[in-house]
C-alpha atoms as one frame of an Amber mdcrd trajectory, in Angstrom:
protein
  -3.235   7.412   2.109  -2.893  10.512   3.303  -0.877  14.103   3.810  -0.495
  13.561   7.395   2.806  15.382   8.565   3.530  16.238   4.863   5.103  18.992
   3.002   2.340  21.290   1.680   3.892  23.423  -0.625   3.599  22.744  -3.989
   6.673  21.457  -6.108   7.149  22.788  -9.512   8.546  19.364 -11.156  10.512
  16.300 -10.772  14.271  16.705  -9.227  15.554  13.791 -11.213  18.310  11.267
  -9.776  21.544  11.204 -11.945  20.750   9.454 -15.245  22.926   6.474 -14.325
  19.901   3.794 -13.849  19.199   1.446 -17.127  16.183   2.128 -18.894  12.930
   1.609 -16.903  10.859  -1.228 -17.724   8.356  -1.138 -14.498   6.791   2.055
 -12.737   5.416   0.771  -9.323   2.889   3.413  -7.908   0.985   3.784  -4.914
  -2.603   5.398  -5.174  -3.610   7.189  -2.509  -1.619  10.476  -2.058   0.568
   9.427  -4.949  -1.520   8.523  -8.131  -4.597   9.546  -6.950  -5.901  13.164
  -6.267  -7.279  13.966  -2.969 -10.644  13.590  -4.697 -10.041   9.851  -5.568
  -9.821  10.245  -9.160  -7.121   9.944 -11.878  -6.483  12.790 -13.691  -6.938
  12.857 -17.481  -3.135  13.508 -17.432  -2.258  10.669 -15.399  -4.403   8.466
 -17.294  -2.871   9.306 -20.604   0.572   8.666 -19.192  -0.178   5.162 -17.771
  -1.303   4.390 -21.243   1.663   5.750 -23.249   3.787   3.910 -20.636   2.160
   0.542 -21.403   2.277   1.313 -24.912   6.065   2.010 -24.696   6.490  -0.996
 -23.144   6.657  -0.092 -19.602   4.697  -2.264 -17.413   2.806  -0.756 -14.549
   1.739  -1.946 -11.075  -0.625  -0.339  -8.639   1.105  -1.041  -5.206  -1.205
   0.010  -2.522  -2.493  -0.600   0.748  -5.990  -0.796  -0.159  -8.023  -4.278
  -0.170  -8.866  -5.813  -3.467 -12.387  -4.546  -3.290 -11.349  -0.969  -3.217
  -9.519  -1.097  -6.529 -12.446   0.284  -8.750 -10.562   3.847  -8.663  -8.165
   2.302 -11.042 -10.329  -0.364 -12.742 -10.770   1.583 -15.993  -6.813   2.084
 -16.241  -5.518  -1.218 -16.260  -3.228  -2.092 -19.124  -1.275  -5.119 -20.137
  -0.836  -7.603 -17.396  -3.656  -5.882 -15.159  -2.002  -7.030 -11.883  -2.168
  -4.969  -8.831  -0.541  -5.374  -5.322  -2.923  -4.881  -2.630  -2.887  -4.891
   1.239   0.961  -3.455   1.348   1.890  -6.829  -0.426  -0.239  -9.214   1.122
  -2.077 -10.132  -1.977  -1.296  -9.979  -5.859  -4.705  -9.244  -7.769  -5.787
  -9.522 -11.281  -8.110  -6.395 -12.099  -8.999  -7.577 -15.424 -12.663  -8.930
 -14.420 -13.126  -5.226 -13.171 -15.045  -4.430  -9.542 -16.243  -7.469  -7.851
 -14.668  -9.631  -9.994 -10.991  -9.634  -9.069  -8.872 -12.768  -9.027  -6.042
 -13.469  -6.255  -3.018 -14.656  -7.832  -0.635 -14.726  -5.023  -1.486 -14.288
  -1.032   0.915 -13.592   1.635  -1.066 -14.129   4.642  -0.618 -12.964   8.200
  -0.968 -16.578  10.116  -3.265 -16.776  12.821  -0.684 -17.462  15.452   0.944
 -14.532  14.973  -1.845 -12.298  14.766  -2.818 -13.643  17.724   0.431 -12.866
  19.203   0.257  -9.146  17.889  -2.878  -8.328  19.500  -1.961  -9.783  22.859
   1.391  -7.406  22.588  -0.560  -4.390  21.669  -2.989  -4.633  23.720  -0.758
  -4.692  26.632   1.587  -1.852  25.468  -1.115   0.465  24.376  -4.391   0.082
  26.197  -7.113   1.217  24.703  -6.352  -0.194  20.922  -9.129  -1.605  18.681
  -8.888  -4.168  15.771  -9.845  -5.190  12.928  -9.161  -7.872  10.519  -8.721
  -7.919   6.577  -9.378 -11.251   5.264  -9.786 -12.191   1.426 -13.667 -11.604
   1.334 -13.603  -8.704   3.663 -13.424  -6.739   6.818 -14.198  -7.930  10.612
 -13.857  -5.799  13.175 -14.201  -4.834  17.161 -17.215  -3.117  18.598 -14.971
  -0.422  19.337 -13.182  -0.106  16.149 -14.114   3.225  14.470 -16.093   3.577
  11.289 -13.116   4.355   9.285 -13.901   2.308   5.983 -16.384   2.784   3.268
 -17.762  -0.679   3.553 -19.351  -2.447   6.591 -17.620  -5.325   8.660 -18.791
  -8.433   7.650 -18.798  -9.429  11.462 -18.243  -7.815  14.789 -16.623  -9.540
  17.618 -13.307  -9.364  19.645 -10.081  -9.639  17.565  -9.586 -13.126  19.211
 -12.795 -14.733  17.839 -12.357 -12.734  14.659  -8.947 -14.626  14.260  -9.774
 -18.033  15.633 -13.468 -18.166  13.538 -11.664 -20.152  11.082 -11.279 -23.112
  13.604 -15.175 -23.034  14.429 -16.274 -23.749  10.949 -17.339 -20.465   9.926
 -17.962 -18.955   6.581 -14.345 -17.477   6.827 -12.780 -21.083   7.284 -11.288
 -20.688   3.530 -10.442 -16.810   3.944  -6.562 -16.565   4.858  -5.681 -13.435
   6.959  -3.942 -10.612   4.844  -3.515  -8.028   7.622  -4.631  -7.036  10.976
  -5.320  -3.249  11.839  -5.011  -1.451  14.875  -6.360   2.068  15.975  -5.735
   3.793  18.898  -8.153   7.278  20.144  -5.054   9.334  21.684  -1.823   8.535
  20.449  -0.030  10.307  17.568   0.110   8.167  14.573   4.067   8.088  14.392
   4.002   7.619  18.043   1.906   4.648  17.978   3.988   3.330  14.961   6.896
   3.444  16.868   5.641   2.203  20.109   3.972  -0.983  18.291   7.038  -2.055
  16.115   9.173  -1.980  19.526   6.609  -3.979  21.179   6.061  -6.801  18.675
   9.536  -6.632  17.052  10.018  -9.049  14.179   6.882 -10.958  14.826   5.037
  -8.790  12.213   5.667  -6.128   9.631   3.637  -2.615  11.038   3.362   0.440
   9.134   0.858   2.927   8.310  -0.671   5.091   5.723  -3.475   6.942   7.505
  -3.653  10.253   9.263  -5.182   8.869  11.954  -3.519   6.357  14.660  -3.942
   3.477  12.540  -1.612   0.597  12.140  -1.377  -1.818   9.317   0.115  -5.192
  10.143   0.982  -7.708   7.717   2.916 -11.369   8.178   6.752 -11.388   8.694
   8.673  -9.949   5.730   5.574  -9.100   4.121   5.588  -5.304   2.415   5.210
  -3.555  -0.605   8.714  -4.080  -1.510   9.011  -7.854  -1.021   6.153  -8.575
  -2.947   6.885  -6.181  -5.895  10.163  -7.759  -6.121   8.562 -11.343  -5.950
   6.496  -9.929  -9.160   9.729  -8.217 -10.818  12.044 -11.293 -10.187   9.165
 -13.795 -12.264   9.753 -11.158 -14.876  13.590 -11.182 -15.144  13.386  -7.262
 -13.972  15.692  -5.840 -11.565  15.611  -3.312  -8.772  17.627  -1.186 -11.062
  14.969  -1.077 -13.638  12.281  -0.057 -11.497  11.028   3.412 -10.834   8.630
   3.621  -7.658   6.181   6.469  -6.415   5.140   6.896  -2.918   4.040   9.373
  -0.090   3.855   7.492   2.926   5.596   5.271   5.740   4.243   1.890   4.028
   5.844   3.239   0.989   9.227   3.366   2.238  10.671  -0.095   1.557   9.594
  -0.021  -1.944  11.370   3.649  -2.497  14.462   2.035  -0.991  14.368  -0.989
  -2.854  13.859   0.283  -6.503  16.699   1.677  -8.556  14.976   4.974  -9.148
  12.144   6.250  -6.507  10.163   9.732  -6.280   8.722  11.036  -3.218   5.409
  13.339  -3.817   5.937  16.790  -3.138   3.345  16.004  -0.273   4.885  13.214
   1.179   5.793  12.479   4.793   9.194  13.914   6.085  10.582  10.596   6.350
   9.527   9.770   2.863  11.132  12.893   1.308  14.270  11.856   2.691  14.289
   8.349   1.683  13.582   8.627  -1.917  15.943   9.096  -4.554  14.131  12.057
  -6.279  10.890  14.262  -5.425   8.490  15.176  -7.788   5.376  17.319  -7.774
   2.173  16.901  -5.295  -0.657  14.264  -5.972  -2.926  16.972  -6.951  -0.194
  18.328  -9.759   0.238  15.016 -11.403   3.622  14.377 -10.061   3.667  10.880
 -11.299   2.507  11.592 -14.817   5.142  14.438 -15.069   7.737  12.034 -14.343
   6.442   9.257 -16.362   6.568  11.714 -19.309  10.023  12.964 -18.782  10.814
   9.116 -18.921   8.937   8.422 -22.260  10.597  11.764 -23.794  14.118  10.405
 -22.893  13.442   7.300 -24.733
């Protein structure tokens, strides 16, 4: 969702991998720092490219760390199936209803016992960490968690209480936990990520997409890549038939899984080295440039 640690020099155009892959059947694109300009808009060129891809029979999946309620930025550009992967793979959402009327199609929750263990381990490994809990109905956070989000928290309490609220017959009893967010006020973003992964191990999937030390914690094996793989399998689409785009560490598994992948010119250095190709920056419509070249080749 940001350009932290990213390459800032403009990239003139896509560096395309060798044309050995089959014709793409699905495009999977991150939003912030990738499809969206920095002002969170979708450019006319990108709108046209997305529509042209769907018209040509190439499905488009928005694959993002955003919660479903933040998908209004692309709600006017939903074509075909209208599905998006949200919360770093924690939910598949039907966007056809428009803002405020999305429908959860698939949920891959973070079990509460695992979430409680993660909170305990991170409190010990990184004192000063504050937490938020993302449920299907909204965000809940601790008193010390910074106001990093546009929408206010549904409730404020210690993370342990927020996570066990469903056991107390509260209004969130029927709302699964999609992810836990952890913020540290002093550590560097990559430093905090490495520390957290070492402390938690395979208990949960930990990644980041913010310029600050804000980690996103999902259930075991839940990622953009694993949920995208499930959605593709349901459609009989192989990894070799997928083209993926991203810019931050939470995109890396997806870029590695897809047969063809592009890091944005503004991507985190690790993402630049992980993808099979590099395209222009998000502000230079890097995704649209590649889609245009794909359709021209068809």
